[in-house]
N, C-alpha and C positions, 0 to 999 in steps of 0.2 A: 193421541197417546202411543208414541214409536214404541215406546218400552212394553206397552202393555198389548197393541197389536204389530203386524207386521213383522221386518226385520229388526235389528235390535243391534244399534253401536255404543262402545261407550268405553272409556278410561278410568279409572279405579284412583281412588284416593283415599288415605286413610284420614279420617277426624280425632284433632290429639282434644284433650279433656271426657270429660264423663258425660256417655251417652245418657239419655233424659229414658226417663224411665218408663213412658209410651210417648205415640202422639198424639197432640189431642189441640183444641182451641188454641191453647199455648202459642204452637207454633204458624196456624192457618192466620191469628192475632199478626204477627210480627211478619209473614209474606205480605199480611195484606196492607200494613203499614211502610212496606215499600215497595209496592206492587210498582209496575212501569205505567209511565204519565200518569202516577199522583207525588210521591217523593224519592224525585229520580236524582240518582247519583250521576254528577255530570265531570269526565274526566278535561284531562289537559286540552284534547285535543275533540273534545266537543261531544264524544259518543258519550250517550245518556245509556242507562242500563237498570232493569227495576225488575221485577216476578212480576212470573204470571201464572194462571193457572192452570196450564197444557192443555184444553179445549180445543184453542184456535190463539193466534197470536196478539187478539185482542180483548179473552179470558182474564180478567182481574178478580172472579168470583170464586174465593178459596171455599172447599164445603169437604167436610168429615170424609162424606161418602167416595168424593172424587177425589180427594188427594191423599187420602191417607188407607192404604191397600196393602192388608199382612202385611203389619208391622213396618210398610215403607212408606215415604213421604213424597209423592208425585209435585214436582211443579216444575217451571222452565222459566232459564235465564231469556230476558228480552233486550236487545241491544238495537238501541234506534242511534242510525245514523244520517247526519246530512249531509246529500249529497247534490249538489247545483251544479245542473248539468251542460256542461264543459260549449255545448253545442249550439245552446241558447243562450250562454253568457255570449259569445263572441256573434252572435246573430244582435244581440240588443248594444253592444259594442260597434259594430259596424252601423247599426240604425242610427245611432246616435252622434257617433263623430261622422258620418254623411250630414246630419244636419247642423250640428257645431261646425263643420266648413262650409258648407254652402257658396256664402261667397265671398270666400278666399280669391281673391286677384290671382292666387297662384294656380288654384285648382287643386291647394295640396295640404293635407292639415297640418296646421305646427304642434310642436312636443305637448305646448300647455292646453291644448283641444284632444290630442290625444289621452292627455291623462285625465281629462275632464270627462272623457267617452270612457273609460275604463271605468271611472267611480261611478259614474250615474249607471254603469248596466251592471255592476253586482249591489248597487244602492236596490234598482229598481226587481234582481233577483230577487236581494235577501228579503224585501218587503212582500213579495208573490208568496217568499218559504214557510212565511210565518205561521199559513194556517197548513203545514205538514205535509206539504202536496210533493216535495222533494224528499220525505223521510224515505231512507230505507230499513225496514225493520227484519229483523233475525232472530228465529227463538231457538236456542239448546236444552232438550230436556235434561231433567235432572233428576236422580231417583237419591233419596238419603234412608241406605238401608240401617235401623235401630240396630237389629243383630249384629250384625257385622262391625257397626260404628264405620261404614264407609260411603265415600260418594260416588256414585256412577254418572261420571258426565258423559253427556252424549252426544261426543265425539272425540276422532281418535287425535286432533290440532290438539295444539295448547293455543292458539291463536288468543284467545280471548278468554285463557285461563287466568291471567292478570285480573280480571275484570270478577270472574269467577270470585276470585280469593278474597277481594276488595270489599264487595257487595256482601257478602254470606258473613264476614267478619263481622262488619256492620249492621248484619242482620241478625245474628243470631250469637255474635261475642265468641265463636270458634274458629278453629285457623284445619287445615290439613296439608297434609305431603303426600305427595307421588310416590305412587306405590310400580317403581319399577324395576325391571326383573333384576337387577342388582340389589334393590332392596327386599324385594319377594324370596331373592336367594338367603338373605342373610338370615331375615325370619325363621326361612324352614330349615336352616343350619342348627340355628340354637336348638330345635327341638333333638337334633341329631350330637348336638355338642361339636359341630362340625364347625364353626364359625370362623376360630383360625385359620381353616384350608380356605374360605371362602374370600378371606381377605389377602391372604399370598395367590390366590390364584391368578393367574396371567394366562391371556390368549392362547389357546393350543394351536400347533403349529401340526394341521390336516394334511396341512401338503410342504413337506419337507421343504427350504428353500423360496416357497413360492408365499405360503401365508403368512401376510404382515402381522408384526407382533403389536401394531396400537393400527384402533380402530377411528380413520377420519371424524365419525358423527360423532363419536363418545369425546367432550371436551375434558371432562372434569377426572384426572389422573387417580383418586380414589373412587372412583367408579368402576361397577364389575354389572352394567347392562350390559356388554358384548355375550355375558352365558343367554342371555335373549335369543340371541345372534348362533348360539353356538346351540342351544334346545332344538332348534327349528331341524338345523343341521342332522342333530342328534336323531331326531323325530323320522328326518325323511332315511337316514340309516338305515334305521328299525325297521321301516315300513320296504325300504329295499331288497332286505337281505331274511323278507319273513318272518321277524318278528315282532308285525307288529300288533298284537297283544300283550301288551303292560299289566302286569299284578301290581295295584296300588297300595299304601299303608293302611288300607281301611279295608283290604279284603275283596276289594272288589276288582273288577278288569275292565280293561278298556282296547276297544281295539279301533287303531290312528290308523287314516291315511291321508295322504297329502293331493288336493283336486284343484281343477279351478284356475289359480293363480298361483304364481310365483316372483317375488321378486328380490334381484340381487343389486349387490351394489359391490363393489371395490374399498376397500379398509381403505388403503392408500390415497382416494379421492383421484384419482389419475383415469380410470378408463371407464366412469360414470358408473350408471347403475341401467339394468333392463327390467323388462316385466314380462313375463309368458304366460300366455292366458292359452289352457289347454283343459283334455280331461283328466290329462293325465299330466301335468306338467315338469315331473322330475325323473318322468320317464323318459322324457327328450333327450338327443345330445347334446343339444347347446346349454340343456341346463348344467350337465355334469362338468360341461368345459368352462365352465363359467365359475365352478368351487372350485376345476383343475388351475384355472389361472389367479385364483385365489381370491375372489369374489367370496361374500357370505351371505347367507338369507338375510333379509329384513321385513318381511311380509311373507307367509305364506296361507291358502285356502286350507283348511283343517276339516275333515268329518271324524268325528268321534261317536261311537257307539258304546255306553254303558248302561246298565242296569237295564237291558233291551229297549232304551231309547236312543234315537240320533238326533249330534246337534252338527249344526254347519256353521263355518264363521269362518273370516280371515284374521288371522293372529297376529300382530304387530310384534317384531321381535324384541324390540328395547325397553317397551311400555306395558309389552304382553297384554296393550289394548284388544278389544272384539271389536270386528267388523263385520257386517251383514248378516250379525248371527239367524240362522232361519230355525224355527223352535216348531216342534211336534203339535200336532192339533192337544188341548187337554184333554180334550174328550166329558167335557161340564157341557149341561144343558144351562144351567141357571147362570147370567150373564154377571154375578160377581162372585160365584165360585171359578169362573173363568178367571177372570183376573187375578184373585187368591190361588190359584195355580200357575196361572204364568210367572206370577214371584215367587213362585218354589221353584220353577224352570230353570230362570236366570240365577238365583243361589245356586241349585246345580250346577250350571254351566260354570259355573265361577269355580265351584270344590272340583271337579273335573279339573282344568283347567291348571289348578294350584296343588291337584293331586300328579297328575300328569309331570310339571314342572318340579315338584318334589321326588321323585325319582329319579328326573337327569340329577339337581341339585344335589344330592345324596349319593350317587355312584360318581359324580363328577371331587366332591371330595373325598373321596375316598380314595384308599392306594390301586384299588380297581379300576380308575380310569385311565391307567397306564394301559393298559391290557387292552381296553375299551377303544381308547384313542389306535393305536397300531392295528385293530381292527377296521375303524375308520379309515385308514391312511392305506392300507392295502385293498381296502372297499374302491377305495377314490383310484388307485395306481391301476387294479384291474381293468375297471371301468376306461381309462386312460387306454390301455392294451388292447383293447374289445375295438374303441375307436380306434387305433392307429395298428392295424394291422403287421405294417412294415418295423414297429419297432420292437414285433417278435424274433423277427429275422434275426 
């Protein structure tokens, strides 16, 4: 159970409709009725989906003690895909074709024999596949947090999202929306009556004459997901100018550091992307040069200390998804207490992340942003001067 042991990766989604008063046998029964291998949902491409109970990829035994932890419902989406091995298909075809054309006077197979060999080879392989020997199974963990009424989907990829949406709706009668950085920004702006400023926001001109006005990876003109990219650059700026301690709206403080990894990409989609791996990637000259050339951060390794607890993870800019989250030891001896404490830790990380983003959005949507933007422009300009001493002559 990755959410409750080891490193954690997930993307958040907000459920529509009313949250249940509590999780109980009702939800477990619904999961069991749609369990993998029992009542499977088969898509047009032949891929089958169903739920598992999370202990392992074949586990369909849903239990209160195992699947309900601290007001969280834990389960997994299993995806079964039939993958006929192409090398074996070619081998069967070759063998069958040789047998069919063995008596040909020309020594060469006819078009009809080639067609028959292809058909017989596929039929043979599909017959063998009936016992499931060629099925590839993959499970993605899911947490439904009743307190926040959110889904934590255990991946930062959206490849399997459509399958999750369909199966979840068929199981629980509920749908959900993605919580991207733009949508979270709108939600947070409502708290400070700043929604108009977020709605009117356009990409900031961090490097005048160089920073693009549009981001190639954001296709929806109404999206404000570029605020996630600006958020990462702002955190970089704060940490690099010795202002890594942030006062949050709940009167706590968070110390932020960017470490281990940094991914940058050209918003124009012209010069590609680069990933820098280092203990301090933002300190390296190539990282600063990338931003000076117009690239923006799309993901960054973050270390945060808040309430005397330290969290490490990679933050994805547009979705605010979390990857490789390392949680501190809970300090609990009892196994159940450890699980409950870990659930609280996950909530604490999400709360901290949201509070940090709130601090940025509150500033970004205020009249003070222009002053901050000028400081960031100067910061980038000075770094360019340091790297190009000849420009100072």
